[in-house]
ZADREN-954075 format. One record per residue: residue in three letters; x, y, z of N, C-alpha, C, O in turn. Coordinates in nm, 3 decimals, always signed. Layout:
% ZADREN-954075
+--------+---------+---------+---------+---------+---------+---------+---------+---------+---------+---------+---------+---------+
! residu !    n_xx !    n_yy !    n_zz !   ca_xx !   ca_yy !   ca_zz !    c_xx !    c_yy !    c_zz !    o_xx !    o_yy !    o_zz !
+--------+---------+---------+---------+---------+---------+---------+---------+---------+---------+---------+---------+---------+
!    ala !       X !       Y !       Z !       X !       Y !       Z !       X !       Y !       Z !       X !       Y !       Z !
...
+--------+---------+---------+---------+---------+---------+---------+---------+---------+---------+---------+---------+---------+
This chain:
% ZADREN-954075
+--------+---------+---------+---------+---------+---------+---------+---------+---------+---------+---------+---------+---------+
! residu !    n_xx !    n_yy !    n_zz !   ca_xx !   ca_yy !   ca_zz !    c_xx !    c_yy !    c_zz !    o_xx !    o_yy !    o_zz !
+--------+---------+---------+---------+---------+---------+---------+---------+---------+---------+---------+---------+---------+
!    met !  +7.912 ! +13.086 !  +5.113 !  +8.015 ! +13.240 !  +5.129 !  +8.139 ! +13.279 !  +5.040 !  +8.229 ! +13.197 !  +5.026 !
!    lys !  +8.143 ! +13.357 !  +5.002 !  +8.279 ! +13.383 !  +4.887 !  +8.418 ! +13.395 !  +4.991 !  +8.530 ! +13.363 !  +4.953 !
!    asn !  +8.395 ! +13.433 !  +5.091 !  +8.518 ! +13.420 !  +5.152 !  +8.563 ! +13.314 !  +5.207 !  +8.668 ! +13.332 !  +5.268 !
!    phe !  +8.517 ! +13.197 !  +5.206 !  +8.571 ! +13.114 !  +5.303 !  +8.665 ! +13.028 !  +5.208 !  +8.651 ! +13.001 !  +5.089 !
!    val !  +8.782 ! +12.987 !  +5.314 !  +8.876 ! +12.924 !  +5.279 !  +8.863 ! +12.734 !  +5.269 !  +8.849 ! +12.665 !  +5.168 !
!    gln !  +8.872 ! +12.700 !  +5.380 !  +8.848 ! +12.595 !  +5.419 !  +8.823 ! +12.521 !  +5.543 !  +8.832 ! +12.608 !  +5.629 !
!    pro !  +8.803 ! +12.438 !  +5.586 !  +8.758 ! +12.384 !  +5.694 !  +8.790 ! +12.401 !  +5.860 !  +8.716 ! +12.403 !  +5.958 !
!    gly !  +8.964 ! +12.417 !  +5.841 !  +9.041 ! +12.425 !  +5.901 !  +9.096 ! +12.308 !  +6.035 !  +9.178 ! +12.335 !  +6.123 !
!    asp !  +9.049 ! +12.225 !  +6.024 !  +9.026 ! +12.094 !  +6.084 !  +9.196 ! +12.059 !  +6.087 !  +9.268 ! +12.040 !  +6.186 !
!    ser !  +9.234 ! +12.058 !  +5.938 !  +9.401 ! +12.034 !  +5.935 !  +9.432 ! +12.192 !  +5.861 !  +9.354 ! +12.270 !  +5.806 !
!    ile !  +9.563 ! +12.201 !  +5.883 !  +9.651 ! +12.340 !  +5.786 !  +9.785 ! +12.295 !  +5.731 !  +9.841 ! +12.218 !  +5.809 !
!    thr !  +9.827 ! +12.311 !  +5.662 !  +9.914 ! +12.296 !  +5.581 !  +9.979 ! +12.442 !  +5.654 !  +9.914 ! +12.545 !  +5.664 !
!    val ! +10.176 ! +12.418 !  +5.721 ! +10.216 ! +12.491 !  +5.767 ! +10.343 ! +12.476 !  +5.716 ! +10.352 ! +12.361 !  +5.672 !
!    pro ! +10.454 ! +12.540 !  +5.699 ! +10.630 ! +12.475 !  +5.716 ! +10.648 ! +12.479 !  +5.847 ! +10.614 ! +12.567 !  +5.926 !
!    ala ! +10.738 ! +12.311 !  +5.879 ! +10.794 ! +12.286 !  +5.990 ! +10.874 ! +12.338 !  +5.989 ! +10.959 ! +12.341 !  +5.900 !
!    pro ! +10.872 ! +12.442 !  +6.170 ! +10.960 ! +12.469 !  +6.235 ! +11.063 ! +12.392 !  +6.267 ! +11.158 ! +12.465 !  +6.240 !
!    ser ! +11.118 ! +12.271 !  +6.315 ! +11.184 ! +12.184 !  +6.296 ! +11.135 ! +12.030 !  +6.214 ! +11.021 ! +12.010 !  +6.171 !
!    asp ! +11.213 ! +11.963 !  +6.208 ! +11.212 ! +11.837 !  +6.191 ! +11.087 ! +11.802 !  +6.240 ! +11.053 ! +11.872 !  +6.335 !
!    val ! +10.996 ! +11.707 !  +6.203 ! +10.905 ! +11.655 !  +6.276 ! +10.852 ! +11.480 !  +6.248 ! +10.853 ! +11.434 !  +6.134 !
!    leu ! +10.823 ! +11.426 !  +6.327 ! +10.730 ! +11.302 !  +6.298 ! +10.626 ! +11.286 !  +6.264 ! +10.587 ! +11.403 !  +6.252 !
!    ser ! +10.517 ! +11.203 !  +6.230 ! +10.403 ! +11.183 !  +6.218 ! +10.401 ! +11.148 !  +6.376 ! +10.473 ! +11.074 !  +6.442 !
!    gly ! +10.269 ! +11.248 !  +6.419 ! +10.232 ! +11.218 !  +6.547 ! +10.306 ! +11.311 !  +6.683 ! +10.278 ! +11.310 !  +6.803 !
!    asp ! +10.408 ! +11.385 !  +6.609 ! +10.423 ! +11.469 !  +6.714 ! +10.378 ! +11.590 !  +6.706 ! +10.359 ! +11.632 !  +6.592 !
!    gly ! +10.347 ! +11.683 !  +6.825 ! +10.282 ! +11.811 !  +6.860 ! +10.413 ! +11.905 !  +6.773 ! +10.535 ! +11.915 !  +6.770 !
!    val ! +10.334 ! +11.943 !  +6.731 ! +10.389 ! +12.099 !  +6.706 ! +10.340 ! +12.234 !  +6.681 ! +10.224 ! +12.257 !  +6.648 !
!    leu ! +10.437 ! +12.331 !  +6.699 ! +10.352 ! +12.445 !  +6.774 ! +10.457 ! +12.574 !  +6.680 ! +10.575 ! +12.602 !  +6.696 !
!    val ! +10.343 ! +12.639 !  +6.569 ! +10.387 ! +12.728 !  +6.477 ! +10.358 ! +12.854 !  +6.574 ! +10.260 ! +12.846 !  +6.648 !
!    gly ! +10.460 ! +13.004 !  +6.578 ! +10.397 ! +13.076 !  +6.677 ! +10.309 ! +13.014 !  +6.756 ! +10.339 ! +12.901 !  +6.794 !
!    ser ! +10.176 ! +13.077 !  +6.800 ! +10.079 ! +13.005 !  +6.886 !  +9.980 ! +12.919 !  +6.800 !  +9.862 ! +12.916 !  +6.836 !
!    leu ! +10.024 ! +12.835 !  +6.668 !  +9.889 ! +12.757 !  +6.640 ! +10.009 ! +12.635 !  +6.637 ! +10.124 ! +12.630 !  +6.594 !
!    phe !  +9.905 ! +12.523 !  +6.720 !  +9.923 ! +12.423 !  +6.790 !  +9.860 ! +12.279 !  +6.704 !  +9.739 ! +12.299 !  +6.698 !
!    gly !  +9.887 ! +12.169 !  +6.650 !  +9.845 ! +12.091 !  +6.574 !  +9.980 ! +11.983 !  +6.602 ! +10.096 ! +11.988 !  +6.644 !
!    ile !  +9.862 ! +11.866 !  +6.540 !  +9.970 ! +11.712 !  +6.548 ! +10.021 ! +11.669 !  +6.382 !  +9.952 ! +11.660 !  +6.281 !
!    ala ! +10.139 ! +11.653 !  +6.397 ! +10.172 ! +11.588 !  +6.244 ! +10.154 ! +11.536 !  +6.162 ! +10.268 ! +11.505 !  +6.130 !
!    asn ! +10.076 ! +11.483 !  +6.073 !  +9.975 ! +11.436 !  +6.038 ! +10.107 ! +11.320 !  +5.957 ! +10.072 ! +11.211 !  +5.912 !
!    ala ! +10.241 ! +11.365 !  +5.951 ! +10.357 ! +11.295 !  +5.862 ! +10.469 ! +11.355 !  +5.869 ! +10.468 ! +11.478 !  +5.859 !
!    asp ! +10.601 ! +11.279 !  +5.888 ! +10.707 ! +11.336 !  +5.864 ! +10.726 ! +11.472 !  +5.769 ! +10.688 ! +11.483 !  +5.653 !
!    ala ! +10.779 ! +11.552 !  +5.833 ! +10.850 ! +11.657 !  +5.796 ! +11.014 ! +11.750 !  +5.824 ! +11.056 ! +11.778 !  +5.936 !
!    asp ! +11.075 ! +11.778 !  +5.711 ! +11.166 ! +11.794 !  +5.737 ! +11.171 ! +11.963 !  +5.782 ! +11.061 ! +12.017 !  +5.773 !
!    ser ! +11.281 ! +12.047 !  +5.827 ! +11.253 ! +12.142 !  +5.867 ! +11.196 ! +12.257 !  +5.743 ! +11.219 ! +12.210 !  +5.632 !
!    gly ! +11.160 ! +12.329 !  +5.739 ! +11.108 ! +12.380 !  +5.629 ! +10.990 ! +12.382 !  +5.571 ! +10.903 ! +12.469 !  +5.562 !
!    ser ! +11.005 ! +12.200 !  +5.505 ! +10.898 ! +12.144 !  +5.478 ! +10.769 ! +12.177 !  +5.496 ! +10.735 ! +12.195 !  +5.613 !
!    asp ! +10.654 ! +12.195 !  +5.376 ! +10.519 ! +12.164 !  +5.438 ! +10.481 ! +12.048 !  +5.509 ! +10.508 ! +11.937 !  +5.465 !
!    val ! +10.405 ! +12.068 !  +5.642 ! +10.319 ! +11.996 !  +5.730 ! +10.185 ! +12.010 !  +5.733 ! +10.127 ! +12.118 !  +5.726 !
!    val ! +10.108 ! +11.854 !  +5.749 !  +9.941 ! +11.882 !  +5.750 !  +9.954 ! +11.913 !  +5.915 !  +9.985 ! +11.836 !  +6.005 !
!    leu !  +9.929 ! +12.014 !  +5.918 !  +9.873 ! +11.967 !  +6.123 !  +9.736 ! +11.890 !  +6.128 !  +9.696 ! +11.873 !  +6.013 !
!    ser !  +9.651 ! +11.838 !  +6.220 !  +9.562 ! +11.807 !  +6.290 !  +9.539 ! +11.963 !  +6.355 !  +9.651 ! +12.006 !  +6.386 !
!    thr !  +9.459 ! +12.037 !  +6.379 !  +9.404 ! +12.136 !  +6.455 !  +9.298 ! +12.087 !  +6.554 !  +9.288 ! +12.146 !  +6.662 !
!    glu !  +9.208 ! +11.970 !  +6.523 !  +9.119 ! +11.935 !  +6.577 !  +9.111 ! +11.805 !  +6.603 !  +9.193 ! +11.745 !  +6.533 !
!    gly !  +9.026 ! +11.705 !  +6.698 !  +9.016 ! +11.619 !  +6.750 !  +9.077 ! +11.619 !  +6.904 !  +9.099 ! +11.709 !  +6.985 !
!    val !  +9.099 ! +11.421 !  +6.910 !  +9.121 ! +11.394 !  +7.032 !  +9.222 ! +11.286 !  +7.045 !  +9.189 ! +11.173 !  +7.009 !
!    phe !  +9.400 ! +11.319 !  +7.116 !  +9.490 ! +11.308 !  +7.075 !  +9.524 ! +11.205 !  +7.182 !  +9.436 ! +11.193 !  +7.266 !
!    ile !  +9.626 ! +11.131 !  +7.197 !  +9.690 ! +11.079 !  +7.301 !  +9.803 ! +11.139 !  +7.263 !  +9.835 ! +11.136 !  +7.143 !
!    leu !  +9.924 ! +11.235 !  +7.404 ! +10.007 ! +11.272 !  +7.362 ! +10.090 ! +11.254 !  +7.473 ! +10.048 ! +11.191 !  +7.570 !
!    pro ! +10.271 ! +11.329 !  +7.470 ! +10.338 ! +11.301 !  +7.601 ! +10.284 ! +11.376 !  +7.689 ! +10.174 ! +11.415 !  +7.651 !
!    lys ! +10.321 ! +11.425 !  +7.821 ! +10.259 ! +11.432 !  +7.927 ! +10.406 ! +11.477 !  +8.043 ! +10.472 ! +11.375 !  +8.064 !
!    lys ! +10.453 ! +11.574 !  +8.100 ! +10.477 ! +11.576 !  +8.214 ! +10.441 ! +11.482 !  +8.317 ! +10.351 ! +11.499 !  +8.399 !
!    ser ! +10.516 ! +11.386 !  +8.307 ! +10.564 ! +11.296 !  +8.433 ! +10.453 ! +11.281 !  +8.564 ! +10.356 ! +11.207 !  +8.582 !
!    ala ! +10.506 ! +11.370 !  +8.631 ! +10.472 ! +11.388 !  +8.747 ! +10.379 ! +11.500 !  +8.803 ! +10.378 ! +11.586 !  +8.890 !
!    gln ! +10.277 ! +11.431 !  +8.670 ! +10.102 ! +11.503 !  +8.734 ! +10.047 ! +11.413 !  +8.668 ! +10.073 ! +11.331 !  +8.581 !
!    ala !  +9.905 ! +11.472 !  +8.774 !  +9.807 ! +11.389 !  +8.802 !  +9.685 ! +11.437 !  +8.683 !  +9.721 ! +11.549 !  +8.646 !
!    trp !  +9.602 ! +11.413 !  +8.635 !  +9.541 ! +11.509 !  +8.552 !  +9.367 ! +11.472 !  +8.546 !  +9.334 ! +11.383 !  +8.468 !
!    thr !  +9.279 ! +11.530 !  +8.614 !  +9.123 ! +11.539 !  +8.606 !  +9.098 ! +11.540 !  +8.463 !  +9.170 ! +11.595 !  +8.380 !
!    val !  +8.963 ! +11.461 !  +8.433 !  +8.915 ! +11.487 !  +8.345 !  +8.872 ! +11.671 !  +8.307 !  +8.869 ! +11.753 !  +8.399 !
!    gly !  +8.852 ! +11.696 !  +8.215 !  +8.857 ! +11.905 !  +8.157 !  +8.954 ! +11.950 !  +8.202 !  +8.960 ! +12.063 !  +8.156 !
!    val !  +9.065 ! +11.927 !  +8.287 !  +9.156 ! +12.036 !  +8.293 !  +9.227 ! +12.079 !  +8.201 !  +9.259 ! +11.987 !  +8.126 !
!    ala !  +9.267 ! +12.177 !  +8.172 !  +9.359 ! +12.292 !  +8.084 !  +9.478 ! +12.221 !  +8.042 !  +9.578 ! +12.245 !  +8.108 !
!    ile !  +9.486 ! +12.161 !  +7.974 !  +9.612 ! +12.134 !  +7.877 !  +9.732 ! +12.210 !  +7.794 !  +9.697 ! +12.238 !  +7.679 !
!    tyr !  +9.847 ! +12.244 !  +7.822 !  +9.934 ! +12.344 !  +7.742 ! +10.065 ! +12.258 !  +7.778 ! +10.110 ! +12.183 !  +7.865 !
!    trp ! +10.106 ! +12.341 !  +7.606 ! +10.188 ! +12.249 !  +7.564 ! +10.338 ! +12.316 !  +7.583 ! +10.368 ! +12.431 !  +7.548 !
!    asp ! +10.414 ! +12.232 !  +7.639 ! +10.556 ! +12.309 !  +7.690 ! +10.699 ! +12.242 !  +7.577 ! +10.781 ! +12.151 !  +7.588 !
!    ala ! +10.661 ! +12.369 !  +7.449 ! +10.739 ! +12.321 !  +7.344 ! +10.912 ! +12.374 !  +7.390 ! +10.979 ! +12.454 !  +7.324 !
!    thr ! +10.953 ! +12.311 !  +7.508 ! +11.072 ! +12.322 !  +7.537 ! +11.116 ! +12.173 !  +7.573 ! +11.234 ! +12.138 !  +7.574 !
!    asn ! +11.006 ! +12.086 !  +7.605 ! +11.031 ! +11.988 !  +7.673 ! +10.935 ! +11.881 !  +7.578 ! +10.927 ! +11.759 !  +7.597 !
!    gly ! +10.876 ! +11.944 !  +7.489 ! +10.786 ! +11.908 !  +7.363 ! +10.704 ! +11.727 !  +7.443 ! +10.736 ! +11.609 !  +7.432 !
!    glu ! +10.592 ! +11.803 !  +7.518 ! +10.542 ! +11.660 !  +7.652 ! +10.425 ! +11.871 !  +7.685 ! +10.466 ! +11.987 !  +7.684 !
!    thr ! +10.254 ! +11.798 !  +7.713 ! +10.181 ! +11.845 !  +7.760 ! +10.171 ! +11.886 !  +7.921 ! +10.217 ! +11.807 !  +8.004 !
!    thr ! +10.123 ! +11.985 !  +7.954 ! +10.149 ! +12.029 !  +8.114 ! +10.013 ! +12.094 !  +8.144 !  +9.937 ! +12.132 !  +8.054 !
!    thr !  +9.992 ! +12.103 !  +8.249 !  +9.847 ! +12.162 !  +8.318 !  +9.975 ! +12.273 !  +8.375 !  +9.918 ! +12.332 !  +8.468 !
!    ala ! +10.068 ! +12.311 !  +8.369 ! +10.141 ! +12.423 !  +8.379 ! +10.104 ! +12.519 !  +8.324 ! +10.136 ! +12.500 !  +8.207 !
!    lys ! +10.034 ! +12.656 !  +8.337 ! +10.032 ! +12.780 !  +8.263 ! +10.183 ! +12.865 !  +8.189 ! +10.178 ! +12.932 !  +8.086 !
!    asp ! +10.337 ! +12.834 !  +8.289 ! +10.446 ! +12.856 !  +8.277 ! +10.540 ! +12.726 !  +8.326 ! +10.497 ! +12.635 !  +8.397 !
!    asp ! +10.675 ! +12.735 !  +8.275 ! +10.789 ! +12.653 !  +8.350 ! +10.842 ! +12.735 !  +8.507 ! +10.948 ! +12.704 !  +8.562 !
!    gly ! +10.756 ! +12.832 !  +8.557 ! +10.789 ! +12.856 !  +8.715 ! +10.946 ! +12.964 !  +8.714 ! +10.991 ! +13.022 !  +8.813 !
!    gly ! +10.997 ! +12.966 !  +8.594 ! +11.130 ! +13.006 !  +8.581 ! +11.131 ! +13.189 !  +8.592 ! +11.041 ! +13.272 !  +8.579 !
!    thr ! +11.220 ! +13.196 !  +8.609 ! +11.260 ! +13.369 !  +8.636 ! +11.322 ! +13.449 !  +8.566 ! +11.428 ! +13.501 !  +8.601 !
!    pro ! +11.266 ! +13.469 !  +8.461 ! +11.164 ! +13.515 !  +8.411 ! +11.054 ! +13.360 !  +8.330 ! +11.091 ! +13.273 !  +8.252 !
!    ala ! +10.966 ! +13.377 !  +8.372 ! +10.869 ! +13.233 !  +8.339 ! +10.835 ! +13.211 !  +8.219 ! +10.743 ! +13.287 !  +8.185 !
!    thr ! +10.876 ! +13.121 !  +8.115 ! +10.840 ! +13.086 !  +8.000 ! +10.705 ! +13.014 !  +7.978 ! +10.677 ! +12.895 !  +8.000 !
!    ala ! +10.624 ! +13.118 !  +7.928 ! +10.468 ! +13.038 !  +7.917 ! +10.468 ! +12.920 !  +7.814 ! +10.551 ! +12.893 !  +7.727 !
!    his ! +10.352 ! +12.859 !  +7.850 ! +10.312 ! +12.758 !  +7.774 ! +10.198 ! +12.812 !  +7.729 ! +10.128 ! +12.899 !  +7.780 !
!    thr ! +10.178 ! +12.719 !  +7.577 ! +10.053 ! +12.774 !  +7.493 !  +9.920 ! +12.634 !  +7.518 !  +9.924 ! +12.512 !  +7.501 !
!    leu !  +9.831 ! +12.711 !  +7.555 !  +9.704 ! +12.606 !  +7.549 !  +9.629 ! +12.559 !  +7.456 !  +9.557 ! +12.626 !  +7.382 !
!    ile !  +9.644 ! +12.432 !  +7.454 !  +9.586 ! +12.330 !  +7.329 !  +9.493 ! +12.280 !  +7.358 !  +9.431 ! +12.240 !  +7.259 !
!    gly !  +9.439 ! +12.257 !  +7.468 !  +9.303 ! +12.218 !  +7.452 !  +9.231 ! +12.151 !  +7.649 !  +9.206 ! +12.214 !  +7.751 !
!    asn !  +9.227 ! +12.050 !  +7.624 !  +9.150 ! +11.976 !  +7.759 !  +9.188 ! +11.824 !  +7.793 !  +9.230 ! +11.744 !  +7.710 !
!    ala !  +9.166 ! +11.797 !  +7.931 !  +9.184 ! +11.640 !  +7.896 !  +9.084 ! +11.594 !  +7.898 !  +8.988 ! +11.641 !  +7.960 !
!    val !  +9.083 ! +11.502 !  +7.838 !  +8.975 ! +11.402 !  +7.833 !  +8.943 ! +11.278 !  +7.905 !  +8.837 ! +11.216 !  +7.906 !
!    ala !  +9.052 ! +11.255 !  +7.964 !  +9.066 ! +11.118 !  +8.010 !  +9.167 ! +11.190 !  +8.187 !  +9.232 ! +11.288 !  +8.224 !
!    ala !  +9.124 ! +11.084 !  +8.229 !  +9.227 ! +11.106 !  +8.366 !  +9.363 ! +11.038 !  +8.379 !  +9.366 ! +10.933 !  +8.443 !
!    ala !  +9.443 ! +11.071 !  +8.341 !  +9.613 ! +11.046 !  +8.341 !  +9.630 ! +11.069 !  +8.495 !  +9.588 ! +11.166 !  +8.559 !
!    ala !  +9.716 ! +10.935 !  +8.555 !  +9.753 ! +10.917 !  +8.653 !  +9.928 ! +10.990 !  +8.703 ! +10.005 ! +11.019 !  +8.611 !
!    asn !  +9.962 ! +11.008 !  +8.817 ! +10.128 ! +11.039 !  +8.816 ! +10.204 ! +10.956 !  +8.912 ! +10.147 ! +10.923 !  +9.016 !
!    pro ! +10.319 ! +10.921 !  +8.892 ! +10.357 ! +10.908 !  +8.714 ! +10.259 ! +10.873 !  +8.622 ! +10.161 ! +10.806 !  +8.653 !
!    ser ! +10.286 ! +10.922 !  +8.491 ! +10.231 ! +10.880 !  +8.347 ! +10.279 ! +10.937 !  +8.255 ! +10.294 ! +11.057 !  +8.277 !
!    ala ! +10.330 ! +10.885 !  +8.102 ! +10.398 ! +10.925 !  +8.024 ! +10.320 ! +11.025 !  +7.925 ! +10.368 ! +11.119 !  +7.862 !
!    ser ! +10.142 ! +10.966 !  +7.926 ! +10.093 ! +11.019 !  +7.841 !  +9.930 ! +11.071 !  +7.861 !  +9.877 ! +11.020 !  +7.959 !
!    gly !  +9.895 ! +11.109 !  +7.829 !  +9.775 ! +11.178 !  +7.871 !  +9.679 ! +11.158 !  +7.694 !  +9.731 ! +11.114 !  +7.591 !
!    val !  +9.552 ! +11.198 !  +7.707 !  +9.469 ! +11.193 !  +7.665 !  +9.425 ! +11.371 !  +7.660 !  +9.405 ! +11.442 !  +7.759 !
!    val !  +9.417 ! +11.425 !  +7.467 !  +9.364 ! +11.560 !  +7.502 !  +9.300 ! +11.585 !  +7.417 !  +9.341 ! +11.536 !  +7.312 !
!    arg !  +9.177 ! +11.665 !  +7.408 !  +9.137 ! +11.702 !  +7.316 !  +9.164 ! +11.856 !  +7.258 !  +9.155 ! +11.957 !  +7.328 !
!    leu !  +9.196 ! +11.854 !  +7.131 !  +9.253 ! +12.019 !  +7.063 !  +9.137 ! +12.111 !  +7.051 !  +9.040 ! +12.073 !  +6.986 !
!    ser !  +9.137 ! +12.267 !  +7.125 !  +9.044 ! +12.300 !  +7.108 !  +9.038 ! +12.459 !  +7.137 !  +8.981 ! +12.536 !  +7.215 !
!    val !  +9.115 ! +12.464 !  +7.049 !  +9.239 ! +12.630 !  +7.080 !  +9.227 ! +12.646 !  +6.972 !  +9.283 ! +12.742 !  +6.918 !
+--------+---------+---------+---------+---------+---------+---------+---------+---------+---------+---------+---------+---------+
């Protein structure tokens, strides 16, 4: 195909803030995991596919297959579509849990799929 650019499992974007390798990064509605440390504004490669252990809202129990969202304000994953505030701040859908996670627990296993 002459219009093919790249596979898309890794994307290079300007870092929206200082990031560390393994951090969740949201650029607009594009979510990925930083492959290396990067200063704000410099290029960072994001993995946009795969299964990752990510920080989660501790006070949630997850079941396999539940939809997982990124809470950019708190830098963690959640099962909540928004923060519940007035007005509500929407969270970004990033994938699904692929392992159960207890309440409380600090991390969960997520397959990126958006």
